[in-house]
N, C-alpha and C positions, 0 to 999 in steps of 0.2 A: 504494500500500500504506500509505503514511503516513496518508492520510486515513481509512482504515478503522480504524487503530489509535488515531486521535484520537476516535472515537465512544465514548460512555459509555452503558451501559444500566443504569439504576437501578431502574426499576419492574419488579415481579415479572411483570406481564402481558407485558411486552416480552421478558423473559428466557425465559418459557415459549414465546412465539412464536418466539424464536431457536432454542430446542431442537427444537421441532417442525419448523421449516424446515430445520435441519441434518439431522434424521432423514430428512425427505422427500427432501432433496438426495442423501443417501447411498443411499436406496432407489432413486431415479430413476437414479442413475449405475450401481448394481448391475444394475438391470433392463436398461439399455441395453447394458452389457457382456455380460450373459447372452444378449441377443438377437443379438449378434455371435458367439455360440458360443465365447467364450473359456473356458479352463478355470476351474473354481471357485476354484482357488488364486489365480489372477491377479485375479479379481473380489474375492476376500477381501483381498488385499494392497491393491488400490486403495481399497476401501471403508474399510479400516483407516486408511489414510493420510488419507482424507477425514474420518473420525471424529476422529482425533488432531488434525488441523488445526482442525476446528470446536471441539473442546474447548479447545485452546490459545488460539485467537482469542477464544472466550468468556471464558476466564480473564483475558485482557488487557482486555476491554471491559466486563465486568460490574463493578458496584460494589455493595457491601453498604451497608446502612443505617448512616449515620454515617461511612462511609469517604470519605476525601478523593477528589474527582473529578479534579482537575487533574493531579497528578504521575502518570506512568505507574507501574504496579505493577512490582515487581521481578520478574525472570524466573522465580523459583521460586514466587511467590505465586499460588495457584490460587483461593482464596476470601478473603472478608473476615474470617472468624473460624475459629479452630482447630477448633471443634466440627464444623462442616460439612466441613472437610477430613478430619477423622478418620472421619466417617460415610461419605463418598464413598470414601475410601481403603480402608476395611474392606470396603465393598460390592464394589469392584472386586477386592480381594484375595480375597474369597470366591468371586467368579466365576472368578478365575484358579485357585484351588485346586480348584474343581469341574471345570474343564477338565483340570487336571493329573490328578485322580483318574479322570476319564473315559478319558483316554489311557492311564493306567497299567492300569486295569481291562481296557481293550480289548487292550492289548499282552499282559497276563498271561492273558487269557482268563477272567477272573472273571465269574461269572454265566451262563456257558454261551451267551452271545450270539455271533453270528457277528462276526468281527473287521471293523473298518472298512476300507473301500477306501482305497488309498493317497492318493487325492485328498481324501477326507473327513478323513483323519488330518492331512494337510498343512494343510487349511483350519482344522481345530480348533487346530492349533499356531499358526497365524497369529493367530487370534482370541485365544488364550491370551497370546501375546506382547503384543497390543494391551492386553488387560485388565491384564496385569502392569505395563506401562509407565504406564498411567493410574493404577493403584493406587499405584505408587511415587511418582508426581508429587504426588498428593494427600496421601500420608502424609508426604512430605518437607515439603510446605507446612504440614501440621499441626504437625510438630515445630519448624520454624523460627518459625512464628507464636507458639507457646507460649514459645519462648526469647526472643522480642521482648517478651513480656508483653502481647500483644494480648488484651483481655478476651474471654471466650467469647461474650458477647452484649452488645449495646448497652445501657447502663443506661437504665432507664425512670424518668423523673422524674415524680413525682406532682404534679398541679397543686396550687397552694396553695389551701387552702380558705378561703373568705371567709364569714364569718358575718354574715348580714344583721341590722341593728339592729332 
């Protein structure tokens, strides 16, 4: 495990490949579990754990432009810059709120739709918990990065202009 945490991913192409691979891994595990005819709630819990593990591992090994590579990130730091943490935190918070509204509308019978089955409702709640935890981690990271005074974006230095004689 220590060797995995010593890896650093800096290039955006490798970060994208990591995200796609993590998604495909979760999809493959869910497909295998569904093939064994496990309940959807169990599949949802397992894939949520896989998703959270992939996100937390990615947060440990990804490095932003200008971020120090060698020292390990603090446990709470999810991104290199507060802006990205804010964006991801708000995105997952919006997904959590959408799930919460969906469950509330279903429970109250708003819209005249048939209520969800118990398994579907439980699966929705599992996914909502996952999105809420991920959103809280990113928002916590954003607040703490701002307190530390991490600049929102790496400064871009203009090359010095040389005037030819």
